[in-house]
N, C-alpha and C positions, 0 to 999 in steps of 0.2 A: 728463281729454282735452286734447290738444295744441291749440295755438293754430288750425294748420292742419287737424286734425280738426273744430274748433269753426265755422272758416270754411265747410269743406263741408258740413259737417250744416246749418249757417245758410242757405246758397246753395240747398240742395235745397228748402228749406221757400218761397222766394220763388216759383218755377212754382206750387207746389200753393196757397200764397196766394191768386195773381193767378187760376188757373183754381176757386177755391171762390166762393161769393157771400157770403163773410165780411167784414166789415170788418177793418181791420189790428188793432185793438184785440181784435175777438172771436176770431180765428184765433189770436193770442198767447194769450188766455185758456186756450183748449181745449188748445193744445199746450204750455201751460205756460211761455211764451218770455216775457221781462222786454220790453215793446214797444219802450223806447229802443234796447235791444240789435237787436231786428229791424230798427227803422229805421237803424242805423248798418250793418248789412249789406245792406239793401234800396239804401241809396244807391250802396253799389260794386258793385252787380249788374248786369252786363250779360249779356244773352243769349248762348248759343252763335251764335245765326242771325246775330246783330248783329256779333260777332265775326267771323263767317266773310265776312260782306257789307263788313268794313271800317268799321263805323257806331262801333264801339266807342271810338276815340279820339276820335272829334268827339263824342260823347256826354258821355265823361269831360272833355274840355276845356272842353264847356259847363257841366258843374257847376263845374268850378274857376273860371270867370268868376262864375259866379253867387255863390259863396261869397266871390269876392274882393270882388264888387260888396257885398254885404250886409256884410262887414266894414268896407268904406269908409262905409257909410249908419252902422252902428252900432259903430264901434269899441270901446265900453266893453262889449258882449256878447261880445267875441272878442279877450280880452286877450292870447291866446297865438297862436301860429301855426296855421295851418290843415293838419290831417292829413289822409292820405288812407286 
């Protein structure tokens, strides 16, 4: 599976998980997904409605600010640059 196919497949799981009553760990176990992979894609996910309403940039900027804040608080846990 190519990276773009993997991203599309993982992002299809996000709304399904949100609609379920399962915890993230429970959903990952049922669908045979590694929890850290699911978390990675979940952090990048913005809904189509959020994109349409123009909220996506604000959401992603807030995440970037949070990551920078956490990196400043604990630089030893963030030895490399922050990826998107």
